[in-house]
LOBA-745242 format. One record per residue: residue in one letter; residue number from 0; x, y, z of N, C-alpha, C, O in turn. Coordinates in steps of 0.1 Angstrom, whole numbers. Each point is the difference from the previous one (the first is absolute). Layout:
# residues N
atom residu->A&num->NUM&nX->X&nY->Y&nZ->Z&caX->X&caY->Y&caZ->Z&cX->X&cY->Y&cZ->Z&oX->X&oY->Y&oZ->Z
...
# end
This chain:
# residues 169
atom residu->M&num->0&nX->-163&nY->19&nZ->65&caX->10&caY->-9&caZ->3&cX->1&cY->-11&cZ->-10&oX->-10&oY->-4&oZ->-6
atom residu->S&num->1&nX->22&nY->0&nZ->3&caX->2&caY->-11&caZ->-10&cX->-4&cY->-13&cZ->7&oX->0&oY->-1&oZ->12
atom residu->Q&num->2&nX->-3&nY->-9&nZ->-21&caX->-3&caY->-13&caZ->5&cX->11&cY->-6&cZ->7&oX->12&oY->1&oZ->-4
atom residu->E&num->3&nX->-14&nY->-8&nZ->15&caX->11&caY->-7&caZ->8&cX->6&cY->-11&cZ->-8&oX->-8&oY->-9&oZ->-5
atom residu->T&num->4&nX->21&nY->9&nZ->3&caX->6&caY->-11&caZ->-7&cX->14&cY->-2&cZ->6&oX->4&oY->8&oZ->8
atom residu->E&num->5&nX->2&nY->-19&nZ->-11&caX->12&caY->-4&caZ->6&cX->12&cY->4&cZ->-10&oX->-3&oY->1&oZ->-12
atom residu->P&num->6&nX->14&nY->1&nZ->17&caX->12&caY->3&caZ->-8&cX->3&cY->-12&cZ->-9&oX->-3&oY->-11&oZ->3
atom residu->R&num->7&nX->8&nY->14&nZ->-15&caX->4&caY->-11&caZ->-9&cX->14&cY->-3&cZ->1&oX->8&oY->9&oZ->1
atom residu->R&num->8&nX->-4&nY->-21&nZ->-2&caX->14&caY->-5&caZ->-1&cX->2&cY->-5&cZ->-14&oX->-6&oY->-9&oZ->-4
atom residu->M&num->9&nX->16&nY->15&nZ->-2&caX->4&caY->-4&caZ->-14&cX->15&cY->-4&cZ->1&oX->8&oY->9&oZ->0
atom residu->G&num->10&nX->-5&nY->-22&nZ->2&caX->13&caY->-4&caZ->2&cX->5&cY->5&cZ->13&oX->-6&oY->-3&oZ->10
atom residu->Q&num->11&nX->17&nY->10&nZ->-9&caX->6&caY->6&caZ->12&cX->-5&cY->14&cZ->2&oX->4&oY->6&oZ->10
atom residu->T&num->12&nX->-13&nY->-1&nZ->-18&caX->-4&caY->14&caZ->1&cX->-14&cY->1&cZ->6&oX->-9&oY->-8&oZ->-4
atom residu->I&num->13&nX->7&nY->17&nZ->13&caX->-13&caY->2&caZ->6&cX->-6&cY->13&cZ->-4&oX->7&oY->10&oZ->1
atom residu->H&num->14&nX->-19&nY->-11&nZ->-7&caX->-7&caY->12&caZ->-5&cX->-12&cY->3&cZ->9&oX->-8&oY->-9&oZ->3
atom residu->S&num->15&nX->7&nY->21&nZ->1&caX->-12&caY->4&caZ->8&cX->-10&cY->5&cZ->-11&oX->3&oY->8&oZ->-9
atom residu->I&num->16&nX->-15&nY->-13&nZ->11&caX->-11&caY->4&caZ->-10&cX->-10&cY->9&cZ->8&oX->-11&oY->2&oZ->-5
atom residu->R&num->17&nX->15&nY->3&nZ->17&caX->-8&caY->8&caZ->7&cX->6&cY->14&cZ->3&oX->-2&oY->6&oZ->10
atom residu->A&num->18&nX->11&nY->-2&nZ->-19&caX->8&caY->12&caZ->2&cX->-9&cY->13&cZ->1&oX->4&oY->10&oZ->6
atom residu->D&num->19&nX->-16&nY->-11&nZ->-12&caX->-9&caY->12&caZ->1&cX->-9&cY->0&cZ->12&oX->-7&oY->9&oZ->2
atom residu->D&num->20&nX->8&nY->-20&nZ->6&caX->-9&caY->-1&caZ->12&cX->8&cY->4&cZ->12&oX->10&oY->-6&oZ->4
atom residu->W&num->21&nX->-14&nY->17&nZ->2&caX->7&caY->6&caZ->11&cX->-3&cY->-6&cZ->13&oX->5&oY->4&oZ->11
atom residu->R&num->22&nX->-15&nY->-13&nZ->-10&caX->-3&caY->-7&caZ->12&cX->12&cY->-7&cZ->5&oX->8&oY->-5&oZ->-8
atom residu->R&num->23&nX->-6&nY->3&nZ->20&caX->11&caY->-7&caZ->6&cX->-4&cY->-12&cZ->7&oX->-12&oY->-1&oZ->5
atom residu->R&num->24&nX->21&nY->-9&nZ->-4&caX->-3&caY->-12&caZ->8&cX->12&cY->-2&cZ->10&oX->11&oY->4&oZ->-3
atom residu->D&num->25&nX->-15&nY->-9&nZ->14&caX->11&caY->-4&caZ->9&cX->5&cY->-14&cZ->-5&oX->-6&oY->-6&oZ->-10
atom residu->R&num->26&nX->16&nY->0&nZ->16&caX->6&caY->-12&caZ->-6&cX->-9&cY->-12&cZ->3&oX->3&oY->-11&oZ->-6
atom residu->C&num->27&nX->-14&nY->12&nZ->14&caX->-9&caY->-10&caZ->2&cX->-11&cY->0&cZ->-11&oX->-9&oY->-8&oZ->0
atom residu->G&num->28&nX->9&nY->19&nZ->-8&caX->-10&caY->1&caZ->-11&cX->-12&cY->9&cZ->4&oX->-9&oY->0&oZ->-8
atom residu->T&num->29&nX->9&nY->7&nZ->19&caX->-11&caY->8&caZ->4&cX->2&cY->14&cZ->-6&oX->10&oY->6&oZ->1
atom residu->F&num->30&nX->-21&nY->-1&nZ->-8&caX->0&caY->13&caZ->-6&cX->-1&cY->11&cZ->11&oX->-7&oY->-2&oZ->10
atom residu->Y&num->31&nX->13&nY->13&nZ->-11&caX->-2&caY->12&caZ->8&cX->3&cY->12&cZ->-7&oX->6&oY->-1&oZ->-11
atom residu->G&num->32&nX->-10&nY->13&nZ->16&caX->2&caY->12&caZ->-7&cX->12&cY->9&cZ->5&oX->5&oY->8&oZ->-7
atom residu->L&num->33&nX->-2&nY->-10&nZ->19&caX->11&caY->8&caZ->6&cX->13&cY->-8&cZ->1&oX->-1&oY->-13&oZ->0
atom residu->R&num->34&nX->12&nY->20&nZ->2&caX->13&caY->-7&caZ->1&cX->0&cY->-8&cZ->14&oX->-4&oY->6&oZ->10
atom residu->Q&num->35&nX->8&nY->-18&nZ->-11&caX->1&caY->-8&caZ->12&cX->12&cY->-9&cZ->-1&oX->4&oY->-4&oZ->-11
atom residu->L&num->36&nX->2&nY->1&nZ->22&caX->12&caY->-9&caZ->-1&cX->-6&cY->-15&cZ->0&oX->-11&oY->-2&oZ->4
atom residu->A&num->37&nX->19&nY->-7&nZ->-8&caX->-4&caY->-14&caZ->-1&cX->-2&cY->-5&cZ->14&oX->6&oY->5&oZ->10
atom residu->H&num->38&nX->-14&nY->-15&nZ->-9&caX->-3&caY->-7&caZ->13&cX->1&cY->-15&cZ->-3&oX->0&oY->-4&oZ->-11
atom residu->T&num->39&nX->0&nY->-3&nZ->22&caX->1&caY->-15&caZ->-1&cX->-14&cY->-5&cZ->-5&oX->-10&oY->4&oZ->6
atom residu->C&num->40&nX->10&nY->-13&nZ->-15&caX->-12&caY->-6&caZ->-5&cX->-5&cY->-10&cZ->10&oX->7&oY->-4&oZ->9
atom residu->R&num->41&nX->-20&nY->0&nZ->-10&caX->-6&caY->-9&caZ->10&cX->8&cY->-13&cZ->1&oX->0&oY->-6&oZ->10
atom residu->D&num->42&nX->5&nY->2&nZ->-22&caX->7&caY->-13&caZ->1&cX->15&cY->1&cZ->5&oX->7&oY->-10&oZ->1
atom residu->G&num->43&nX->-4&nY->22&nZ->3&caX->13&caY->3&caZ->6&cX->12&cY->0&cZ->-10&oX->11&oY->1&oZ->4
atom residu->A&num->44&nX->-15&nY->-1&nZ->-17&caX->11&caY->0&caZ->-10&cX->8&cY->13&cZ->1&oX->-6&oY->11&oZ->3
atom residu->D&num->45&nX->18&nY->-12&nZ->-6&caX->9&caY->12&caZ->0&cX->10&cY->-2&cZ->-11&oX->4&oY->-11&oZ->-4
atom residu->M&num->46&nX->1&nY->23&nZ->-1&caX->10&caY->-1&caZ->-10&cX->14&cY->-4&cZ->6&oX->3&oY->3&oZ->12
atom residu->T&num->47&nX->4&nY->-11&nZ->-20&caX->13&caY->-5&caZ->5&cX->11&cY->11&cZ->-1&oX->10&oY->0&oZ->7
atom residu->F&num->48&nX->-12&nY->9&nZ->-17&caX->10&caY->11&caZ->-2&cX->-2&cY->11&cZ->10&oX->-12&oY->4&oZ->3
atom residu->Q&num->49&nX->22&nY->1&nZ->3&caX->-1&caY->11&caZ->10&cX->7&cY->13&cZ->-5&oX->-5&oY->11&oZ->4
atom residu->R&num->50&nX->16&nY->-12&nZ->-11&caX->8&caY->12&caZ->-3&cX->2&cY->0&cZ->-15&oX->5&oY->-9&oZ->-6
atom residu->V&num->51&nX->-8&nY->21&nZ->0&caX->-1&caY->1&caZ->-15&cX->8&cY->12&cZ->-4&oX->-1&oY->11&oZ->6
atom residu->L&num->52&nX->8&nY->-12&nZ->-17&caX->7&caY->12&caZ->-6&cX->-7&cY->3&cZ->-13&oX->-2&oY->-9&oZ->-9
atom residu->I&num->53&nX->-2&nY->21&nZ->7&caX->-6&caY->5&caZ->-13&cX->10&cY->9&cZ->-7&oX->5&oY->10&oZ->6
atom residu->L&num->54&nX->-2&nY->-14&nZ->-18&caX->9&caY->9&caZ->-8&cX->-9&cY->6&cZ->-11&oX->-4&oY->-7&oZ->-9
atom residu->E&num->55&nX->1&nY->20&nZ->11&caX->-9&caY->7&caZ->-9&cX->4&cY->15&cZ->0&oX->2&oY->6&oZ->10
atom residu->D&num->56&nX->0&nY->-1&nZ->-22&caX->5&caY->14&caZ->-1&cX->-12&cY->10&cZ->0&oX->3&oY->12&oZ->1
atom residu->N&num->57&nX->-15&nY->-16&nZ->-1&caX->-11&caY->9&caZ->0&cX->-6&cY->-1&cZ->15&oX->-5&oY->-10&oZ->4
atom residu->L&num->58&nX->6&nY->21&nZ->3&caX->-4&caY->1&caZ->14&cX->-14&cY->-4&cZ->2&oX->-4&oY->-7&oZ->10
atom residu->I&num->59&nX->-5&nY->13&nZ->-18&caX->-14&caY->-3&caZ->1&cX->-4&cY->-15&cZ->-1&oX->-7&oY->-5&oZ->7
atom residu->I&num->60&nX->13&nY->-1&nZ->-18&caX->-2&caY->-14&caZ->-2&cX->6&cY->-8&cZ->12&oX->-6&oY->-10&oZ->5
atom residu->A&num->61&nX->18&nY->14&nZ->0&caX->6&caY->-7&caZ->11&cX->-9&cY->1&cZ->13&oX->-1&oY->-10&oZ->7
atom residu->M&num->62&nX->-5&nY->21&nZ->-5&caX->-8&caY->2&caZ->12&cX->-13&cY->-9&cZ->-1&oX->-5&oY->-5&oZ->9
atom residu->E&num->63&nX->-1&nY->5&nZ->-21&caX->-12&caY->-8&caZ->-3&cX->4&cY->-15&cZ->2&oX->-8&oY->-8&oZ->6
atom residu->T&num->64&nX->19&nY->4&nZ->-11&caX->5&caY->-14&caZ->2&cX->1&cY->-3&cZ->14&oX->-4&oY->-11&oZ->5
atom residu->E&num->65&nX->10&nY->20&nZ->3&caX->2&caY->-2&caZ->14&cX->-13&cY->-2&cZ->7&oX->-2&oY->-9&oZ->8
atom residu->E&num->66&nX->-8&nY->17&nZ->-11&caX->-13&caY->-1&caZ->6&cX->-7&cY->-13&cZ->-3&oX->-6&oY->-6&oZ->8
atom residu->I&num->67&nX->7&nY->2&nZ->-21&caX->-6&caY->-13&caZ->-4&cX->7&cY->-12&cZ->7&oX->-6&oY->-10&oZ->4
atom residu->L&num->68&nX->19&nY->11&nZ->-3&caX->8&caY->-11&caZ->7&cX->-5&cY->-1&cZ->15&oX->-2&oY->-11&oZ->5
atom residu->R&num->69&nX->-1&nY->23&nZ->1&caX->-5&caY->0&caZ->14&cX->-13&cY->-7&cZ->1&oX->-4&oY->-7&oZ->9
atom residu->L&num->70&nX->-5&nY->9&nZ->-20&caX->-13&caY->-6&caZ->0&cX->1&cY->-15&cZ->-1&oX->-10&oY->-7&oZ->4
atom residu->V&num->71&nX->20&nY->2&nZ->-10&caX->1&caY->-15&caZ->-1&cX->8&cY->-6&cZ->11&oX->3&oY->-12&oZ->1
atom residu->G&num->72&nX->1&nY->21&nZ->9&caX->5&caY->-5&caZ->13&cX->15&cY->2&cZ->2&oX->6&oY->-6&oZ->9
atom residu->I&num->73&nX->1&nY->13&nZ->-18&caX->14&caY->2&caZ->2&cX->2&cY->14&cZ->6&oX->-5&oY->10&oZ->-5
atom residu->Q&num->74&nX->12&nY->-9&nZ->16&caX->2&caY->12&caZ->7&cX->13&cY->7&cZ->-1&oX->1&oY->12&oZ->2
atom residu->Q&num->75&nX->10&nY->-20&nZ->-4&caX->13&caY->6&caZ->-1&cX->4&cY->2&cZ->-14&oX->4&oY->-10&oZ->-7
atom residu->I&num->76&nX->-5&nY->22&nZ->2&caX->2&caY->3&caZ->-14&cX->10&cY->12&cZ->-1&oX->-1&oY->10&oZ->6
atom residu->E&num->77&nX->11&nY->-12&nZ->-15&caX->9&caY->11&caZ->-3&cX->0&cY->3&cZ->-14&oX->-1&oY->-9&oZ->-9
atom residu->I&num->78&nX->1&nY->22&nZ->6&caX->0&caY->5&caZ->-14&cX->14&cY->5&cZ->-4&oX->6&oY->8&oZ->7
atom residu->A&num->79&nX->-1&nY->-13&nZ->-18&caX->12&caY->5&caZ->-6&cX->-4&cY->7&cZ->-14&oX->-7&oY->-7&oZ->-8
atom residu->S&num->80&nX->11&nY->19&nZ->6&caX->-4&caY->7&caZ->-12&cX->11&cY->-1&cZ->-11&oX->-3&oY->4&oZ->-12
atom residu->N&num->81&nX->14&nY->-11&nZ->14&caX->10&caY->-2&caZ->-10&cX->9&cY->-12&cZ->3&oX->-1&oY->-6&oZ->11
atom residu->L&num->82&nX->9&nY->2&nZ->-20&caX->8&caY->-12&caZ->1&cX->10&cY->1&cZ->12&oX->2&oY->-10&oZ->7
atom residu->E&num->83&nX->4&nY->21&nZ->-5&caX->10&caY->2&caZ->10&cX->-7&cY->-2&cZ->14&oX->6&oY->-7&oZ->9
atom residu->Q&num->84&nX->-18&nY->13&nZ->-7&caX->-7&caY->-2&caZ->13&cX->-4&cY->-15&cZ->2&oX->1&oY->-5&oZ->11
atom residu->A&num->85&nX->-5&nY->-1&nZ->-22&caX->-4&caY->-14&caZ->1&cX->12&cY->-9&cZ->4&oX->-1&oY->-9&oZ->8
atom residu->V&num->86&nX->12&nY->11&nZ->-15&caX->12&caY->-8&caZ->3&cX->5&cY->2&cZ->15&oX->3&oY->-9&oZ->7
atom residu->N&num->87&nX->-3&nY->22&nZ->-3&caX->3&caY->3&caZ->14&cX->-9&cY->-7&cZ->10&oX->4&oY->-5&oZ->10
atom residu->A&num->88&nX->-17&nY->5&nZ->-14&caX->-10&caY->-6&caZ->9&cX->2&cY->-15&cZ->2&oX->0&oY->-5&oZ->11
atom residu->I&num->89&nX->3&nY->-3&nZ->-22&caX->2&caY->-14&caZ->2&cX->13&cY->-4&cZ->6&oX->2&oY->-11&oZ->5
atom residu->H&num->90&nX->8&nY->21&nZ->-5&caX->12&caY->-3&caZ->7&cX->-1&cY->3&cZ->15&oX->8&oY->-5&oZ->8
atom residu->S&num->91&nX->-18&nY->13&nZ->-4&caX->-1&caY->3&caZ->14&cX->-12&cY->-6&cZ->7&oX->0&oY->0&oZ->12
atom residu->E&num->92&nX->-9&nY->-5&nZ->-19&caX->-13&caY->-6&caZ->6&cX->-3&cY->-13&cZ->-7&oX->5&oY->-4&oZ->-11
atom residu->H&num->93&nX->-13&nY->-4&nZ->18&caX->-6&caY->-13&caZ->-5&cX->-14&cY->3&cZ->-6&oX->-8&oY->7&oZ->6
atom residu->Y&num->94&nX->6&nY->-12&nZ->-18&caX->-14&caY->1&caZ->-6&cX->-4&cY->-14&cZ->-4&oX->7&oY->-8&oZ->-5
atom residu->D&num->95&nX->-20&nY->6&nZ->7&caX->-6&caY->-13&caZ->-4&cX->-3&cY->0&cZ->-15&oX->1&oY->-10&oZ->-6
atom residu->F&num->96&nX->-4&nY->22&nZ->0&caX->-2&caY->1&caZ->-15&cX->1&cY->14&cZ->-4&oX->-1&oY->9&oZ->8
atom residu->A&num->97&nX->3&nY->-7&nZ->-21&caX->1&caY->13&caZ->-5&cX->-9&cY->2&cZ->-12&oX->-3&oY->-10&oZ->-8
atom residu->M&num->98&nX->-3&nY->22&nZ->6&caX->-8&caY->3&caZ->-12&cX->8&cY->10&cZ->-8&oX->3&oY->11&oZ->5
atom residu->L&num->99&nX->0&nY->-14&nZ->-18&caX->8&caY->8&caZ->-8&cX->-7&cY->6&cZ->-12&oX->-5&oY->-7&oZ->-8
atom residu->D&num->100&nX->5&nY->20&nZ->8&caX->-5&caY->7&caZ->-12&cX->10&cY->-3&cZ->-11&oX->12&oY->2&oZ->2
atom residu->V&num->101&nX->-17&nY->-6&nZ->-14&caX->10&caY->-4&caZ->-10&cX->7&cY->13&cZ->-6&oX->12&oY->0&oZ->-1
atom residu->N&num->102&nX->-19&nY->10&nZ->-2&caX->5&caY->12&caZ->-6&cX->3&cY->10&cZ->11&oX->-10&oY->6&oZ->6
atom residu->L&num->103&nX->23&nY->-2&nZ->-4&caX->3&caY->9&caZ->10&cX->6&cY->13&cZ->-7&oX->12&oY->3&oZ->2
atom residu->G&num->104&nX->-19&nY->3&nZ->-11&caX->4&caY->12&caZ->-7&cX->10&cY->-5&cZ->-11&oX->-5&oY->-5&oZ->-10
atom residu->E&num->105&nX->18&nY->8&nZ->12&caX->10&caY->-3&caZ->-10&cX->6&cY->-14&cZ->2&oX->9&oY->-4&oZ->-8
atom residu->S&num->106&nX->-13&nY->-3&nZ->18&caX->5&caY->-14&caZ->2&cX->-11&cY->-9&cZ->3&oX->-12&oY->3&oZ->1
atom residu->T&num->107&nX->15&nY->-16&nZ->0&caX->-9&caY->-10&caZ->4&cX->4&cY->-7&cZ->13&oX->11&oY->2&oZ->5
atom residu->S&num->108&nX->-20&nY->-10&nZ->0&caX->4&caY->-7&caZ->13&cX->5&cY->-14&cZ->-2&oX->1&oY->-8&oZ->9
atom residu->F&num->109&nX->2&nY->4&nZ->-22&caX->4&caY->-14&caZ->-3&cX->13&cY->-3&cZ->8&oX->1&oY->-12&oZ->5
atom residu->G&num->110&nX->9&nY->20&nZ->-5&caX->13&caY->-3&caZ->7&cX->-3&cY->-2&cZ->15&oX->6&oY->-9&oZ->6
atom residu->F&num->111&nX->-14&nY->18&nZ->0&caX->-3&caY->-2&caZ->14&cX->-8&cY->-13&cZ->2&oX->2&oY->-6&oZ->11
atom residu->A&num->112&nX->-10&nY->2&nZ->-20&caX->-8&caY->-12&caZ->1&cX->10&cY->-12&cZ->1&oX->-2&oY->-9&oZ->8
atom residu->R&num->113&nX->13&nY->9&nZ->-16&caX->10&caY->-10&caZ->1&cX->7&cY->0&cZ->13&oX->4&oY->-11&oZ->5
atom residu->L&num->114&nX->-1&nY->23&nZ->1&caX->6&caY->0&caZ->13&cX->-9&cY->-6&cZ->11&oX->4&oY->-7&oZ->9
atom residu->L&num->115&nX->-17&nY->9&nZ->-11&caX->-10&caY->-6&caZ->10&cX->0&cY->-15&cZ->-2&oX->0&oY->-7&oZ->10
atom residu->M&num->116&nX->2&nY->2&nZ->-22&caX->0&caY->-14&caZ->-3&cX->13&cY->-6&cZ->7&oX->-1&oY->-11&oZ->7
atom residu->E&num->117&nX->12&nY->18&nZ->-8&caX->12&caY->-5&caZ->6&cX->-1&cY->-1&cZ->15&oX->6&oY->-9&oZ->7
atom residu->R&num->118&nX->-14&nY->18&nZ->-1&caX->-2&caY->1&caZ->15&cX->-11&cY->-9&cZ->5&oX->-2&oY->-1&oZ->12
atom residu->G&num->119&nX->-6&nY->-5&nZ->-22&caX->-11&caY->-9&caZ->4&cX->-12&cY->8&cZ->5&oX->-8&oY->-6&oZ->7
atom residu->I&num->120&nX->6&nY->18&nZ->-12&caX->-11&caY->8&caZ->4&cX->-11&cY->-1&cZ->-11&oX->3&oY->3&oZ->-12
atom residu->S&num->121&nX->-15&nY->-7&nZ->15&caX->-11&caY->-1&caZ->-9&cX->-3&cY->14&cZ->-6&oX->2&oY->10&oZ->8
atom residu->F&num->122&nX->-6&nY->-9&nZ->-20&caX->-3&caY->13&caZ->-6&cX->-10&cY->-2&cZ->-11&oX->-1&oY->-11&oZ->-6
atom residu->G&num->123&nX->-6&nY->22&nZ->2&caX->-8&caY->0&caZ->-11&cX->0&cY->14&cZ->-7&oX->4&oY->9&oZ->7
atom residu->F&num->124&nX->-7&nY->-9&nZ->-19&caX->0&caY->13&caZ->-8&cX->-14&cY->6&cZ->1&oX->-10&oY->-7&oZ->0
atom residu->V&num->125&nX->10&nY->21&nZ->-1&caX->-12&caY->7&caZ->-1&cX->2&cY->9&cZ->-12&oX->10&oY->7&oZ->-1
atom residu->S&num->126&nX->-20&nY->-7&nZ->-9&caX->1&caY->8&caZ->-12&cX->-13&cY->4&cZ->-6&oX->-10&oY->-7&oZ->2
atom residu->G&num->127&nX->10&nY->17&nZ->-9&caX->-12&caY->4&caZ->-8&cX->-1&cY->-8&cZ->-13&oX->-10&oY->1&oZ->-7
atom residu->Y&num->128&nX->21&nY->-8&nZ->4&caX->0&caY->-8&caZ->-13&cX->-1&cY->-15&cZ->4&oX->7&oY->-5&oZ->9
atom residu->S&num->129&nX->-15&nY->-2&nZ->-16&caX->-2&caY->-14&caZ->3&cX->9&cY->-9&cZ->-9&oX->0&oY->-13&oZ->3
atom residu->D&num->130&nX->6&nY->18&nZ->-12&caX->9&caY->-8&caZ->-9&cX->13&cY->-2&cZ->6&oX->8&oY->10&oZ->2
atom residu->T&num->131&nX->-4&nY->-22&nZ->1&caX->13&caY->-3&caZ->5&cX->10&cY->-5&cZ->-10&oX->12&oY->-4&oZ->3
atom residu->L&num->132&nX->-15&nY->5&nZ->-16&caX->9&caY->-4&caZ->-10&cX->13&cY->9&cZ->-1&oX->10&oY->-5&oZ->-4
atom residu->D&num->133&nX->-11&nY->17&nZ->9&caX->12&caY->9&caZ->0&cX->8&cY->-2&cZ->13&oX->11&oY->6&oZ->1
atom residu->F&num->134&nX->-16&nY->-15&nZ->8&caX->8&caY->-3&caZ->12&cX->12&cY->-9&cZ->-4&oX->-1&oY->-7&oZ->-10
atom residu->P&num->135&nX->12&nY->8&nZ->18&caX->10&caY->-10&caZ->-2&cX->-5&cY->-14&cZ->1&oX->-9&oY->-2&oZ->8
atom residu->A&num->136&nX->14&nY->-8&nZ->-15&caX->-5&caY->-13&caZ->0&cX->-1&cY->-6&cZ->14&oX->-10&oY->-8&oZ->3
atom residu->D&num->137&nX->20&nY->10&nZ->5&caX->0&caY->-6&caZ->14&cX->-10&cY->7&cZ->9&oX->-2&oY->-5&oZ->11
atom residu->L&num->138&nX->-5&nY->15&nZ->-15&caX->-9&caY->7&caZ->9&cX->-15&cY->0&cZ->-5&oX->-8&oY->6&oZ->5
atom residu->R&num->139&nX->6&nY->-13&nZ->-16&caX->-13&caY->0&caZ->-6&cX->-11&cY->-8&cZ->8&oX->-12&oY->3&oZ->-2
atom residu->R&num->140&nX->16&nY->-12&nZ->10&caX->-9&caY->-8&caZ->8&cX->-3&cY->6&cZ->14&oX->-7&oY->-7&oZ->8
atom residu->V&num->141&nX->13&nY->18&nZ->-5&caX->-2&caY->6&caZ->13&cX->-14&cY->6&cZ->1&oX->-5&oY->5&oZ->-10
atom residu->P&num->142&nX->-2&nY->-7&nZ->21&caX->-14&caY->6&caZ->1&cX->0&cY->14&cZ->-4&oX->9&oY->8&oZ->4
atom residu->L&num->143&nX->-20&nY->-4&nZ->-11&caX->-1&caY->14&caZ->-4&cX->-14&cY->5&cZ->4&oX->-10&oY->-7&oZ->-4
atom residu->L&num->144&nX->9&nY->18&nZ->11&caX->-12&caY->6&caZ->4&cX->-2&cY->12&cZ->-9&oX->8&oY->10&oZ->0
atom residu->N&num->145&nX->-19&nY->-9&nZ->-8&caX->-3&caY->11&caZ->-9&cX->-6&cY->12&cZ->8&oX->-9&oY->-2&oZ->8
atom residu->K&num->146&nX->14&nY->14&nZ->-12&caX->-7&caY->12&caZ->5&cX->-11&cY->3&cZ->-9&oX->1&oY->-2&oZ->-12
atom residu->P&num->147&nX->-12&nY->8&nZ->17&caX->-3&caY->2&caZ->14&cX->-5&cY->-13&cZ->6&oX->-4&oY->-9&oZ->-7
atom residu->F&num->148&nX->6&nY->7&nZ->20&caX->-4&caY->-12&caZ->7&cX->-8&cY->3&cZ->12&oX->-1&oY->12&oZ->5
atom residu->D&num->149&nX->-6&nY->-22&nZ->0&caX->-9&caY->2&caZ->12&cX->5&cY->-10&cZ->11&oX->9&oY->-7&oZ->-2
atom residu->E&num->150&nX->-17&nY->6&nZ->13&caX->4&caY->-9&caZ->11&cX->0&cY->-14&cZ->-4&oX->8&oY->-8&oZ->3
atom residu->Q&num->151&nX->-18&nY->4&nZ->-11&caX->-1&caY->-14&caZ->-4&cX->11&cY->-4&cZ->-9&oX->6&oY->-11&oZ->2
atom residu->S&num->152&nX->-2&nY->19&nZ->-11&caX->12&caY->-2&caZ->-9&cX->12&cY->-1&cZ->9&oX->9&oY->-9&oZ->-3
atom residu->M&num->153&nX->-7&nY->18&nZ->12&caX->11&caY->0&caZ->9&cX->1&cY->-13&cZ->8&oX->11&oY->-6&oZ->2
atom residu->R&num->154&nX->-22&nY->2&nZ->3&caX->-1&caY->-13&caZ->8&cX->5&cY->-12&cZ->-9&oX->8&oY->-8&oZ->5
atom residu->L&num->155&nX->-12&nY->7&nZ->-17&caX->4&caY->-10&caZ->-9&cX->15&cY->1&cZ->-3&oX->7&oY->-10&oZ->0
atom residu->F&num->156&nX->-2&nY->22&nZ->-1&caX->14&caY->3&caZ->-3&cX->8&cY->-5&cZ->12&oX->10&oY->-7&oZ->-2
atom residu->V&num->157&nX->-14&nY->11&nZ->14&caX->8&caY->-4&caZ->12&cX->-1&cY->-16&cZ->2&oX->10&oY->-6&oZ->3
atom residu->E&num->158&nX->-21&nY->0&nZ->-6&caX->-1&caY->-14&caZ->0&cX->9&cY->-7&cZ->-10&oX->7&oY->-10&oZ->3
atom residu->A&num->159&nX->-6&nY->16&nZ->-15&caX->10&caY->-6&caZ->-10&cX->14&cY->2&cZ->5&oX->8&oY->-10&oZ->-2
atom residu->L&num->160&nX->-5&nY->21&nZ->9&caX->14&caY->1&caZ->5&cX->2&cY->-9&cZ->12&oX->11&oY->-5&oZ->2
atom residu->A&num->161&nX->-21&nY->3&nZ->6&caX->1&caY->-9&caZ->12&cX->3&cY->-15&cZ->-5&oX->6&oY->-8&oZ->7
atom residu->G&num->162&nX->-10&nY->5&nZ->-19&caX->3&caY->-13&caZ->-6&cX->14&cY->-1&cZ->-5&oX->3&oY->-11&oZ->-5
atom residu->G&num->163&nX->5&nY->21&nZ->5&caX->13&caY->0&caZ->-4&cX->2&cY->1&cZ->-15&oX->10&oY->-4&oZ->-6
atom residu->S&num->164&nX->-20&nY->10&nZ->-1&caX->0&caY->0&caZ->-15&cX->12&cY->8&cZ->-5&oX->5&oY->-4&oZ->-11
atom residu->S&num->165&nX->-1&nY->14&nZ->17&caX->11&caY->9&caZ->-5&cX->14&cY->-7&cZ->2&oX->10&oY->5&oZ->-6
atom residu->L&num->166&nX->-10&nY->-15&nZ->14&caX->13&caY->-7&caZ->3&cX->2&cY->-12&cZ->-9&oX->11&oY->-6&oZ->0
atom residu->A&num->167&nX->-21&nY->1&nZ->-6&caX->0&caY->-12&caZ->-7&cX->4&cY->3&cZ->-15&oX->-9&oY->-2&oZ->-9
atom residu->M&num->168&nX->20&nY->6&nZ->7&caX->5&caY->4&caZ->-14&cX->7&cY->-12&cZ->-6&oX->4&oY->1&oZ->-12
# end
């Protein structure tokens, strides 16, 4: 097993440095080997976000993201595999925040991100690339979670979104 370390935050980007460590933690920091759903910590802390939209065109990554979100205490999660599904979802349901894969095959999620900003929905980007210089200028300060990520990195990402970072442009 790799040495236990904390995720690194570099600006608005969160990097997991435990990507090769397959041990899992629940959101209270307890290691375990089997899949388990999140539980309430002794201090009674709970996540403020309840409903999340994931825009991810890779089903395996979307399912792993869903699992990790459940581990940090979010239970209502919807996956959209393309922009059309994502737009339909926000027109028909309420979401506390959204996680957007930057590269969606032949398009990007930047236009959808702006729609979320107009509607006041917090969001963050998820990408295998940590360089945001190619992002449009108005979206460079949005929280970015680098792939691959683990529960600790996801927790930091959700906390950054709970602080309203993606809305303070």
